[in-house]
C-alpha positions as CSV (number, residue, x, y, z in Angstrom):
1,M,-7.9,-73.8,-46.4
2,F,-10.2,-76.0,-48.2
3,G,-11.0,-77.9,-45.0
4,I,-11.9,-74.6,-43.2
5,L,-14.2,-73.6,-46.2
6,K,-15.9,-77.0,-46.0
7,L,-16.4,-76.7,-42.3
8,N,-17.8,-73.2,-42.7
9,N,-20.2,-74.4,-45.3
10,G,-21.4,-77.1,-42.9
11,Y,-22.0,-74.6,-40.1
12,G,-24.0,-72.5,-42.6
13,M,-26.2,-75.4,-43.6
14,L,-26.7,-76.1,-39.8
15,L,-27.7,-72.5,-39.1
16,R,-30.1,-72.3,-42.0
17,A,-31.8,-75.5,-40.8
18,L,-32.2,-74.1,-37.3
19,L,-33.5,-70.8,-38.6
20,L,-36.0,-72.6,-40.8
21,A,-37.1,-74.8,-37.8
22,V,-37.6,-71.7,-35.6
23,V,-39.7,-70.0,-38.3
24,M,-41.8,-73.1,-38.8
25,S,-42.4,-73.4,-35.0
26,F,-43.5,-69.7,-34.8
27,M,-45.9,-70.3,-37.8
28,A,-47.4,-73.4,-36.1
29,V,-47.9,-71.5,-32.8
30,G,-49.5,-68.6,-34.7
31,A,-51.8,-71.0,-36.6
32,A,-52.8,-72.8,-33.3
33,E,-53.5,-69.4,-31.7
34,A,-55.7,-68.4,-34.7
35,Q,-57.6,-71.7,-34.4
36,E,-58.2,-71.1,-30.7
37,K,-59.3,-67.6,-31.2
38,K,-61.7,-68.4,-33.9
39,P,-64.0,-70.6,-31.8
40,R,-63.9,-68.1,-29.0
41,K,-64.9,-65.4,-31.3
42,K,-67.7,-67.5,-32.7
43,L,-68.9,-68.4,-29.2
44,K,-68.9,-64.7,-28.2
45,Q,-71.0,-63.9,-31.3
46,L,-73.5,-66.7,-30.4
47,L,-73.8,-65.3,-26.9
48,C,-74.4,-61.8,-28.2
49,I,-77.1,-63.1,-30.5
50,A,-78.8,-65.1,-27.6
51,D,-78.7,-62.0,-25.4
52,S,-80.2,-59.8,-28.2
53,L,-83.0,-62.4,-28.7
54,R,-83.6,-62.3,-24.9
55,K,-84.0,-58.6,-24.9
56,E,-86.4,-58.7,-27.9
57,L,-88.5,-61.3,-26.1
58,R,-88.7,-59.2,-23.0
59,K,-89.7,-56.1,-25.0
60,S,-92.4,-58.1,-26.7
61,A,-93.6,-59.4,-23.3
62,D,-93.8,-55.8,-22.1
63,R,-96.0,-54.9,-25.0
64,G,-98.2,-58.0,-24.5
65,Q,-96.8,-59.8,-27.6
66,M,-94.9,-62.6,-26.0
67,L,-96.0,-65.2,-28.6
68,Q,-95.6,-62.8,-31.5
69,W,-92.0,-61.7,-30.8
70,G,-90.7,-63.6,-33.8
71,D,-92.9,-61.8,-36.3
72,S,-90.1,-59.4,-37.4
73,I,-87.6,-62.2,-37.8
74,F,-90.1,-64.3,-39.8
75,M,-90.9,-61.4,-42.1
76,A,-87.2,-60.6,-42.7
77,E,-86.5,-64.2,-43.6
78,L,-89.5,-64.4,-45.9
79,D,-88.3,-61.3,-47.8
80,K,-84.9,-62.8,-48.3
81,S,-86.2,-66.1,-49.7
82,R,-86.3,-66.7,-53.4
83,M,-89.7,-68.3,-53.5
84,S,-92.5,-66.9,-55.9
85,E,-94.8,-64.1,-54.9
86,K,-97.8,-66.5,-55.0
87,K,-96.2,-68.8,-52.6
88,K,-95.3,-65.9,-50.4
89,Q,-99.0,-64.7,-50.4
90,R,-100.2,-68.2,-49.6
91,I,-97.8,-68.3,-46.6
92,M,-98.8,-64.9,-45.5
93,K,-102.5,-65.7,-45.7
94,H,-102.0,-68.8,-43.5
95,Y,-99.6,-66.9,-41.2
96,S,-102.3,-64.2,-40.6
97,K,-104.6,-66.7,-39.2
98,I,-101.9,-67.9,-36.8
99,Q,-101.3,-64.3,-35.8
100,R,-104.9,-63.7,-34.8
101,R,-104.8,-66.9,-32.6
102,L,-101.5,-65.8,-31.1
103,S,-102.8,-62.3,-30.4
104,F,-105.8,-63.8,-28.5
105,Y,-103.4,-66.0,-26.4
106,D,-101.1,-63.0,-25.9
107,R,-103.9,-61.0,-24.4
108,K,-104.6,-63.8,-21.9
109,L,-100.9,-64.2,-21.1
110,F,-100.5,-60.5,-20.5
111,W,-103.5,-60.4,-18.2
112,G,-102.0,-63.3,-16.1
113,D,-98.5,-61.8,-16.2
114,S,-99.8,-58.5,-14.9
115,I,-101.3,-60.2,-11.9
116,L,-98.1,-62.1,-11.2
117,A,-96.0,-58.9,-11.7
118,A,-98.2,-57.0,-9.1
119,K,-97.8,-59.8,-6.6
120,Y,-94.1,-60.2,-7.4
121,K,-93.3,-56.5,-7.0
122,K,-95.4,-55.9,-3.9
123,V,-93.0,-54.7,-1.2
124,R,-93.7,-56.2,2.3
125,F,-90.2,-56.1,3.6
126,D,-87.4,-53.7,4.4
127,T,-85.6,-53.0,1.1
128,N,-82.4,-52.3,3.0
129,Y,-82.2,-55.9,4.0
130,I,-84.2,-57.8,1.3
131,S,-84.9,-57.3,-2.4
132,R,-86.5,-59.1,-5.3
133,P,-84.3,-60.1,-8.3
134,D,-84.8,-57.8,-11.3
135,A,-85.0,-60.7,-13.7
136,R,-88.3,-62.5,-14.5
137,W,-86.9,-66.0,-15.3
138,T,-84.8,-68.2,-13.1
139,I,-83.3,-71.6,-14.3
140,K,-81.6,-73.9,-11.9
141,F,-79.7,-77.2,-12.3
142,R,-79.5,-79.3,-9.1
143,G,-78.0,-82.5,-7.8
144,N,-79.5,-84.0,-4.7
145,L,-78.2,-86.7,-2.3
146,S,-80.4,-88.0,0.5
147,G,-80.3,-90.8,3.1
148,A,-82.1,-92.2,6.2
149,D,-81.3,-94.5,9.1
150,M,-83.1,-95.9,12.1
151,Q,-82.1,-97.0,15.6
152,T,-84.3,-99.1,18.0
153,T,-83.7,-100.0,21.6
154,T,-85.8,-102.8,23.2
155,V,-85.6,-104.5,26.6
156,T,-86.7,-108.1,26.9
157,Q,-86.3,-109.9,30.2
158,D,-83.7,-107.3,31.4
159,V,-81.6,-107.9,28.1
160,E,-81.1,-104.8,26.0
161,N,-81.2,-105.2,22.2
162,R,-80.0,-102.5,19.9
163,T,-80.8,-102.4,16.2
164,H,-79.3,-99.9,13.7
165,V,-80.3,-100.0,10.0
166,M,-79.9,-97.6,7.2
167,A,-81.3,-97.2,3.7
168,D,-79.2,-96.8,0.5
169,C,-78.4,-93.3,-0.4
170,R,-80.4,-91.8,-3.1
171,G,-79.1,-89.4,-5.8
172,T,-81.1,-87.4,-8.2
173,L,-80.6,-84.8,-10.9
174,S,-83.1,-82.1,-11.4
175,M,-83.9,-78.9,-13.2
176,A,-86.3,-76.1,-12.0
177,V,-87.7,-73.2,-13.9
178,A,-89.2,-70.2,-12.1
179,Y,-91.2,-67.2,-13.5
180,R,-91.8,-64.3,-11.2
181,G,-91.4,-66.6,-8.1
182,L,-93.7,-69.3,-9.5
183,A,-91.5,-72.4,-10.0
184,A,-91.8,-76.0,-11.4
185,G,-89.1,-78.7,-11.5
186,V,-88.5,-82.2,-12.6
187,A,-86.1,-84.8,-11.1
188,V,-84.6,-88.0,-12.4
189,N,-83.1,-90.9,-10.3
190,P,-80.5,-92.6,-12.6
191,A,-80.3,-95.6,-10.3
192,K,-84.1,-95.9,-10.3
193,L,-84.1,-95.8,-14.1
194,A,-81.4,-98.4,-14.3
195,G,-83.5,-100.7,-11.9
196,K,-80.8,-100.7,-9.2
197,S,-82.9,-98.8,-6.6
198,K,-86.1,-100.1,-4.9
199,D,-86.6,-97.0,-2.8
200,F,-89.0,-94.1,-3.6
201,E,-88.7,-90.6,-2.2
202,F,-90.9,-87.6,-2.7
203,N,-90.0,-84.0,-1.6
204,L,-92.3,-81.0,-1.6
205,N,-91.2,-77.7,-0.1
206,S,-92.3,-74.1,-0.1
207,Y,-90.4,-71.2,1.5
208,S,-91.6,-67.6,1.9
209,N,-90.2,-64.9,4.2
210,R,-93.1,-65.3,6.7
211,Y,-93.9,-69.1,6.7
212,G,-93.0,-72.2,4.8
213,F,-93.0,-76.0,5.1
214,D,-91.2,-79.2,4.0
215,V,-92.9,-82.6,3.1
216,V,-90.8,-85.7,2.8
217,Y,-92.2,-89.1,2.0
218,L,-89.9,-92.2,1.9
219,S,-90.7,-95.7,1.0
220,S,-87.7,-97.9,1.5
221,K,-87.0,-101.6,1.1
222,T,-83.1,-101.3,1.3
223,L,-82.8,-101.0,5.0
224,H,-79.8,-103.0,6.2
225,G,-77.5,-103.0,9.2
226,H,-77.1,-105.1,12.4
227,K,-78.6,-106.1,15.7
228,D,-76.6,-106.2,19.0
229,N,-77.8,-107.8,22.2
230,G,-74.5,-107.3,24.1
231,T,-73.2,-110.8,23.5
232,E,-73.5,-111.3,19.8
233,R,-74.0,-109.2,16.7
234,I,-76.3,-110.3,13.9
235,D,-76.3,-108.8,10.5
236,I,-79.6,-107.7,8.9
237,P,-79.6,-108.0,5.1
238,K,-81.6,-105.9,2.7
239,G,-85.2,-106.8,2.2
240,K,-85.7,-108.0,5.8
241,I,-87.1,-104.6,7.0
242,S,-89.3,-102.2,5.0
243,Q,-90.5,-98.8,6.0
244,N,-92.9,-96.1,4.8
245,A,-92.3,-92.7,6.4
246,I,-93.6,-89.2,6.1
247,N,-92.2,-86.1,7.8
248,I,-93.9,-82.7,7.7
249,N,-92.4,-79.5,9.1
250,F,-93.9,-76.0,9.2
251,Y,-92.3,-72.7,10.4
252,Y,-93.4,-69.2,11.0
253,A,-90.7,-66.4,11.1
254,F,-91.4,-63.3,13.1
255,N,-88.8,-61.0,11.5
256,S,-89.9,-61.5,8.0
257,R,-89.3,-57.9,7.1
258,K,-85.6,-58.3,7.4
259,F,-84.9,-62.0,7.2
260,S,-85.6,-64.2,4.2
261,F,-85.7,-68.1,4.1
262,P,-86.1,-68.1,0.3
263,A,-82.9,-66.1,-0.2
264,A,-81.0,-69.2,1.0
265,F,-83.2,-72.1,-0.2
266,S,-85.1,-71.0,-3.4
267,Q,-83.1,-67.8,-4.4
268,S,-86.4,-66.0,-5.2
269,Y,-85.2,-63.2,-2.8
270,I,-81.8,-61.6,-2.3
271,Q,-80.6,-61.0,1.3
272,K,-78.6,-57.8,1.2
273,R,-77.6,-57.5,4.9
274,S,-77.3,-59.9,7.6
275,A,-80.4,-60.7,9.7
276,G,-82.0,-63.3,11.9
277,S,-85.4,-64.3,13.2
278,W,-87.0,-66.3,16.0
279,M,-89.4,-69.0,14.7
280,I,-92.3,-71.1,16.0
281,G,-93.2,-74.3,14.2
282,A,-95.1,-77.6,14.2
283,S,-93.9,-81.0,13.1
284,F,-95.5,-84.4,12.3
285,D,-93.6,-87.7,12.0
286,G,-95.4,-90.8,10.9
287,S,-93.9,-94.2,9.9
288,K,-94.8,-97.8,9.5
289,T,-91.8,-100.2,9.9
290,T,-92.4,-103.9,9.1
291,T,-90.4,-107.0,9.7
292,D,-91.3,-110.7,9.5
293,D,-93.4,-110.7,12.6
294,L,-93.4,-107.2,14.0
295,T,-95.0,-103.9,12.8
296,I,-94.2,-100.6,14.4
297,R,-96.5,-97.6,13.9
298,L,-95.5,-94.1,14.9
299,N,-97.7,-90.9,14.8
300,E,-96.1,-87.9,16.5
301,W,-97.4,-84.3,16.6
302,A,-95.0,-81.7,18.0
303,V,-94.8,-77.9,18.5
304,G,-91.8,-75.8,19.3
305,A,-89.6,-72.7,18.7
306,G,-86.2,-72.0,17.2
307,Y,-84.0,-69.4,15.6
308,A,-82.6,-68.8,12.1
309,F,-79.8,-66.5,10.8
310,N,-78.6,-65.3,7.4
311,L,-75.1,-64.1,7.3
312,V,-74.1,-61.9,4.3
313,A,-70.3,-61.7,3.7
314,F,-68.3,-59.8,1.1
315,H,-71.6,-58.8,-0.6
316,R,-71.6,-62.1,-2.6
317,F,-71.7,-64.9,0.0
318,L,-74.8,-65.9,1.9
319,F,-74.6,-68.4,4.9
320,H,-77.7,-69.7,6.6
321,L,-78.1,-71.8,9.8
322,S,-81.3,-72.6,11.6
323,A,-82.7,-75.1,14.2
324,L,-86.3,-75.7,15.0
325,P,-86.7,-78.2,17.9
326,T,-90.3,-79.3,18.6
327,V,-91.7,-81.3,21.6
328,T,-94.3,-84.0,21.1
329,V,-97.6,-82.9,22.4
330,Y,-99.6,-85.9,21.1
331,S,-98.6,-89.4,20.0
332,H,-100.4,-92.5,18.8
333,D,-97.7,-95.2,18.7
334,Y,-98.1,-98.9,18.9
335,T,-96.6,-102.3,17.8
336,K,-98.2,-105.3,16.4
337,T,-96.8,-108.8,16.9
338,T,-97.9,-111.7,14.7
339,T,-97.5,-115.3,15.7
340,V,-98.5,-118.5,14.1
341,T,-99.9,-121.3,16.2
342,D,-99.1,-125.0,15.5
343,D,-102.5,-125.2,13.7
344,G,-101.4,-122.6,11.2
345,V,-103.6,-119.8,12.7
346,K,-102.3,-116.3,12.8
347,H,-102.6,-114.4,16.0
348,T,-102.0,-110.6,16.2
349,E,-101.3,-108.8,19.5
350,R,-101.1,-105.1,19.8
351,H,-99.3,-103.1,22.4
352,N,-99.4,-99.3,22.8
353,M,-96.0,-97.6,23.3
354,E,-95.5,-95.6,26.3
355,Y,-94.8,-91.9,26.0
356,H,-91.6,-90.7,27.5
357,F,-90.6,-87.1,27.9
358,P,-88.8,-85.6,26.0
359,S,-90.1,-87.1,22.8
360,A,-89.0,-84.6,20.2
361,I,-88.7,-83.8,16.4
362,I,-85.8,-81.5,15.5
363,T,-85.4,-79.9,12.1
364,S,-82.1,-78.1,11.2
365,R,-81.1,-76.3,7.9
366,A,-78.0,-75.0,6.5
367,A,-77.1,-73.2,3.2
368,A,-74.2,-71.5,1.5
369,V,-74.8,-69.4,-1.7
370,Y,-72.4,-67.5,-3.9
371,S,-73.8,-64.9,-6.3
372,W,-72.2,-63.0,-9.2
373,R,-73.7,-61.0,-12.0
374,N,-76.9,-62.9,-12.9
375,K,-75.6,-66.3,-11.8
376,F,-75.6,-68.1,-8.4
377,A,-74.2,-71.4,-7.0
378,G,-74.3,-73.1,-3.7
379,A,-75.5,-76.0,-1.5
380,T,-78.3,-76.5,1.0
381,A,-78.9,-79.2,3.7
382,V,-81.9,-80.3,5.7
383,Y,-81.7,-82.6,8.6
384,N,-84.6,-84.2,10.5
385,Y,-84.3,-86.1,13.8
386,S,-87.0,-87.7,15.8
387,V,-87.1,-89.9,18.9
388,A,-90.3,-91.7,20.3
389,G,-91.0,-94.3,22.9
390,D,-89.3,-95.3,26.1
391,E,-85.8,-96.9,26.2
392,D,-86.8,-99.1,29.1
393,H,-89.3,-100.8,26.8
394,L,-89.1,-99.7,23.1
395,Q,-87.5,-96.5,21.8
396,L,-87.1,-95.6,18.1
397,K,-84.9,-92.9,16.7
398,R,-85.0,-91.8,13.0
399,N,-82.6,-89.6,11.1
400,K,-83.4,-88.2,7.6
401,W,-81.1,-85.8,5.7
402,R,-80.9,-84.3,2.3
403,V,-78.0,-82.3,0.6
404,R,-78.6,-80.2,-2.5
405,M,-76.0,-78.6,-4.8
406,F,-77.2,-76.2,-7.4
407,F,-76.2,-73.7,-10.1
408,G,-78.6,-71.2,-11.7
409,F,-78.9,-68.0,-13.7
410,R,-81.6,-65.3,-14.0
411,F,-82.7,-63.4,-17.1
């Protein structure tokens, strides 16, 4: 009997320990959930405060007091402070001078904003297909990746030589801010800042519903690849070839009332229904490629026509695809060969490159955009291809591409 009681007491102690452990675990979970909920609640409060400040700023801008929107906040904080009345009066006297200056600048800003608003809200399109965002400000964060390569074909004494070189890929991070369709941005190349990239690239683009253009300038010293003459393959290291190149492309869209290029590439418009448009365009491709003893200069002007289409799917997705092939109508291409005689005298010989049809410049674009509430995200791609010269003597092909990923919001 004593053994049974002792065993029962042992089981009781074990049950009490298990019960205490379960209670403690529930308390720990409850404390963890409370800690998780507290920051969420705090973040929600901060977002509400930021949204209320945004609304106040917009109301002040509508009244022509964009720079004075914080007056009420300043006065409320000044009343709460424990400083003396004399000090408050001195601060108010100084602040009144600042207010007069801000009022003057506010009038100028309101005048400029009214001009931008009239241009921004002017309707020159079919509102069933295209619309303007209601928000004034647009902020975008972008990541860019670009690359270029070149292929040459030469024939010397019935021997064909092929060269293929490519530049290092370039990656940049950028941020853009737009107000009523007027945008400005800044880009940073981490590899360039770290001194690991010797290439320089400049991109300028402008898109509207009716017309637009792309300008791309590239200065590269990292071209590397190989040369193949059919019997042997020779590697070409970096620094052996350098190139400065510029590509300009212009388009004009006929169906600008229903089709919008900016909806896919700058997000300054919204494509509401699927639409396409025929285009005409012009292109220029110029480059200077230099090796130890050879310089190749290309200047190609081309005109052509193409087609672009925006597909709207599930009300939130936008897909774009376009191609604009242009045929060269005028070219000024030549090569310079430098030789050094035994006496150390340099001799330069120039040869004009023969035009061979079809010499062409092709520009293709693609985009995918997803929109929800006041936010949007997606990716765009632009590809340029050009061919010049005659493959029986000297032919040069260039490829240039850029991919951009972005996230943005409007307010």
